[in-house]
Steps between C-alpha positions, in 0.01 A plus 500: 500500500135433583419265788289198412226328701398147407125450487320166473184410313316171473359458150245265349570288193380759247729772632784247536465412132531870411811530718663192346426634151601865552710507820286780642176545695213553261259787518142442398322787330132507583539302823336656805818466709733780396811367665664203670548387858839401644649404836835594650547150639483178297327321789219756494443451126497121548256525792270724299512264200417199714200681653375614160538153352302349788224757452498486119652167385332529160729796422800268507823479698750783545873525432736731690677776307709804592614829353754764601343842546690827539435712806381777269225270370427377853404856598211478250351190664217465749544280808196317632491276804365148436418316822726201539721591205657831592516792263387468141663732248259625232664640190306684230556361151640837392779465762549126463851389407406211279821301527720320499292257703664212685300179524601364837332162491319334214324269748151633567431627849214305654 
């Protein structure tokens, strides 16, 4: 059986609406970002969301989500170090396991 790693992602309202509707992370054809960013620790995703909201409040609040990712898929990720937040996991859309996505807290992170 494949080992699973839980990854966390803070999403804005538009992506949250997609998740509530479909139960999966959405991919956006034609968008310049060709993947999604995740954290291995919930606290890191929350910290990142709070910083982003303070910098760009017009983009709206964030909600914490998570997804289980197999170790096979994890091998296809890129790890980047974000000062103050730890490692960020970047996953190409082609390797992205879309769901099922867990919504951990419907209260926006401010």
